[in-house]
N, C-alpha and C positions, 0 to 999 in steps of 0.2 A: 620431489614433493611428497611422495608416499612415505619416505623415511621421516621427514619432518612431521607428517601427519601421524605416523605411528608413535613418535616420541611425545607429541602433544597429547595424543589419546592416552598414553600411559600416565602422563602427568595428571590429566583430568580424572583418571580412574583412582588416583591415590589421594587427591586433595579435594575436599568438598567445596572449599571456597573457589578454587580455580575452576572446578566443574560448574559452579554457579555462574561465574564470569563467562565461561565458554557458552553456556546455555543462553545467557543474555546477548552475547555477540551473535550467536546463531539466530536469535530472535530478530535482531536488526536486519539480518539478511533474508529471513523467511518472509518478510513483507513482499519480497520479489522472488520467493521460492528458492532461496539459496541457503542450503544447510552447510555453511562454511563460516567459521569465526573470523577469518581474515576478510572475507567479503563484508561481513557485518561491521567490522572495525572500520573499513574504508567508507562504508555507508554512513556510519555515525560521524566520521570526519567530514563527509560531504554535507551532512545536516548542519553541523557546527559552522562550516565555512559559509554556507548559504545564509544561515541565521545571523551570523556576525556581519556579513556584508550588508544585510538589510537593517542592521542596528537592533536586532532582536535576538541576541546571543542566548537569552534565557530559554528560547524555544528548543535549542539543542539540549540544554539541561533538562527540559521537560521530557524530551525523548528518552534520555537516560533514566530519569526517575520512573517514567511509565514502564519501560521494559524491565527495570529492577522490581518494581512493585508487582507487576503482572506475573513475572517468573517466580517471585517469592510466594505469591498467592497460590500458584500451582503446587509448590512444595508443601505449603501449609494445608492445602486441601487434598493432599495425597493423590495427585493426578498421575496418570500413566507415566512411568519413569522414562520409557523410550521417547515418548513425545516431548517430555520435559527436556531431555538432553538434546533434542534436535531443535529446541527453540520454538516449539509450536505454540507455547503459551505466552510468548513474549512479544510477538509482532503486532498483534491487535492492540494490546495495552500501550505499546510504544506510540502507535498512531494516535491513540486517545490522548496521550500526554501532549503530543504536538498540537492536536486540534484544540484542546482546552486553552492553551496559551496563545494560539494563533487567533482565535476568535473572541476570547474573553480578556478583560484587563488583567495585568500581572499584579495580583494582590494576594494576600495571605489566604483569603477565601478561595481564590481560583486554584491555588496550590493544593488546598485541602480537597477541593472538588476533583482535581487531577488525581490525587492519591486514591480517593474513594472510587473514582471512575475507572482507574487502571485495574484495581482489584475486582471490581464488578465485571469488567470486560473479560477477565479470566473465567468468572462464573458463567457468563454468557457463552464463552467459548466451549466450556464443558457441556452446557445445556444444549447448544445447537449441534455439538459433536454427537451427542446421543440421539438427537432428533434426526439428523440428516444421514447418519450411517445406515439407516433403513433403506435409503435410496442410493447409497454408495457414492455420495458427493460430499465434498468438504465444505466447511463453513466459510472458507476464504476469509475475507476481512469483514464479513457481516457483523461479527461481535463488536468490532470497532465502530462500524456505521451506526448500529442500533443504540449502543451505549452513548455515543457522542451526540446523536440526535436528541436523546433524552436530556443529557447534560446541558446542551446549548438551548433547548427549548425551555428548560427549567430556569435558566438565567433571566429570562424575561420577567419572572415572578419574584426574583430575589434581588432586592435593591442593593444589598451589600456586595453582591457579586458583580452586577452590571452586565451590559450587553457588548461592550467593547466594539470589536470590528464586525459584529453580526449585522447583516443588512436589515434595514427597517422593513417589516412585513408590508408587502404591497402587491396589488394585482399585477400579473405579468403583462408586459407590453411586447408587441412584435418588434424585432430589430429593424430599424429603418434608417434612412438618411445616410449620413457619412459613415456611421458604424457598420452599415450593411455593404457599403461600396468601397471601403478603405482597402488599400493595397499595401503589401508588406514586401520590402525589397529583399534581395537574396541574402544579405548579411543578417538582417533581422529575422528572416525566415529560419535560418540555421540556429540562431540563438533561441527562437521560439520552440523549435523541435527539441533542443537540449533542455529547455525549461519544462517541456512535457515529461521528460524523464524525472527531473528533480521534484516535480509537483506530486509524484507518488508519495513523497514525504511532506507535502504541503510547503515546499521550498521552491521559490521561483528564482533559480540561479543556474545559468548555463555552465558555470564552473562546477557546481555541484553535480549537474547532469553528466559531465565528462567523468568525474570521479566515480559516480554510480555505475556508469557503463564499464569502467575499468574493474570495479568491484564484481560486476556480473561476469566479465570475461575471465577473472581469476578462477571462478568456479565452473562456468559453463559458457563457452563461446556461442552456443545456440541461444542461450538466454539473452546475451548481449545483442546478438543479431536480431532476434525477434523484438527486443525492446526498441531497437532502431526502426524496424519495420512498423511497429505500432505507432510510434510518435510521428514518423514521416507520413504514413498513410492518413492518420487521423487529422494531422495539421493541414495537409493538402485538401482533404475532403471538406474540412470545415471552411477553408478558404473558398472552395468551389461552390458551396451552397450558400455563401454569404453570411457566415456566422460573425458575431461581433469581433472586430479586429483586435480590440484591447484584450479580450479573453484569449484569442489565438496567440497574441504576442506573449502573454504570460504563461503559455503552455497549459491552459486550463481545459483545452479540448484533447490533450494528449495523454494525461496520466492514467486514466482508467483504461484507455485503449492499449497502453503499454503493458499493463497487467494482464489484460485479456490476451494479447498477442503471445506473451510468455507462457501463460497457462495453457492455451490451446495449441500453441505452436511446438512446444518442446517439453512441457511438464507432464501433462496428462495424456499426451499422444506422442509417439515417436516421430520426429521430423521427417516429412516426405512431401512430395508435390501436392498430394491430395490434402494432407494436413495443413500445408501452407495456404491453400485455397480456402479451407474450412476456417482457419484462423483469420484470414483477410475478411471473410464475410462476418466473423465475430467482431472484428474491429469496426466495421461499418455499422453494425447493429449497436455496438457499445456507444458510438457517437449519437445515434438516434435516441437511445435510452437516456443518455445524459441530457440531451436537449429537452426531452419530455419531462424528466425529473426536475430539471432546473425550472421549467415552467410551473410544474405542480407545487414545488416547494417555495416559490417566490412569496406567496401569501404568508408563509410561516417564517420567512426571514433566515432560513438556514441553507447550508450548502448540501449538495447531493453527495459530497465526499467521494468514496470509492464505490458507492452503491451501483452506478452503471456497470462497472466491471463485474460486481458480484452477480447481478441479475442476468446480465448477458452471458456470463460464463456458465452459470447454472443452467440456463436454457440450452447452451451448446454442449453441456455434459450429460444432461438428462437423456438425450436420444441414444447415448451409448453406441455411437457409430463404430463400425468394425475396423477402427484404426488400431494398429499395434500400440499397446501402451509402452511408455518408456520403462525399461527394466528397473530403474531406480525408484519408480513411483507407483509400484503395484500394491504396496501394503497399505491397507486402510484399517486404522485402529482408533476407537473412540471418536470416529467421525472426522479424523484428520489424516491426511495422506502424507507419507514420508516423501517430502519434496526436496529435490536438490541432491547432488552428489555429496559425499562426505570425503573429500579429497585432502582435507587439511587437519 
């Protein structure tokens, strides 16, 4: 693998276009902290597979357009070269591209909004990178969350864009009746957990979940393991506390916890028994934050997206517990951390 990695690195060093493609692929992987173009390619395949299975193939295209526009914007704005080459300016725009086409109708106006939003997401990434480096924490996917919230809320005021799959603003109601007492059999539970992995990319597909786990294992077995821990733990906890069965089935209580588990379990701290316990507590809190944000945002008609992961992970990084940092993730530049091995 190291020989292949060296050859690929040499090729990207010589050719600007291939270097750009490499940065985009790394951006796809960096959503889950993987600085590896092969992982990114597998993840994009997973997004297309899940989108095509749902009859919304264009969402996969939206992911590609998002990561291309966001990465190109970083080049145009003369962003930090090292961070650019690691894909650090592509992952949030990729998610913005997916979110726009997931929640809004597929029209020319939506595509225009996607392109503008992806470029703005890079600006927000640069802004929060400068802001948060004072405290030594990364922006994570918050640029995606903030930009997408503005884009989706704006759609309520723009008739030609429309609101598509956005929920109608309504006061929140407590889960009750059948929704609170539904049970999920073992087979459905396993697919729900895999859906929790794929929902990181707003895709509800257990097949995509498997492909994404493979993509993680290609670069980091620890990341794959903690992704499994995150989705299993959050799904079981959601079941135990009586969360809505339909949301559990779709993996909607798993994806933020998956990201928190990877971030705390093996990206910003070196894996150990103490770190695993710390990450598990973070998983539990992420689920609580998600439930709270879903309640708070219901009157606005928008999703919490990956905000539960962002807020919970920030809270668990700010204490700066004396856990040994992972050697690959010690460099902080422009507010973004070098995340994931570069093995390919």
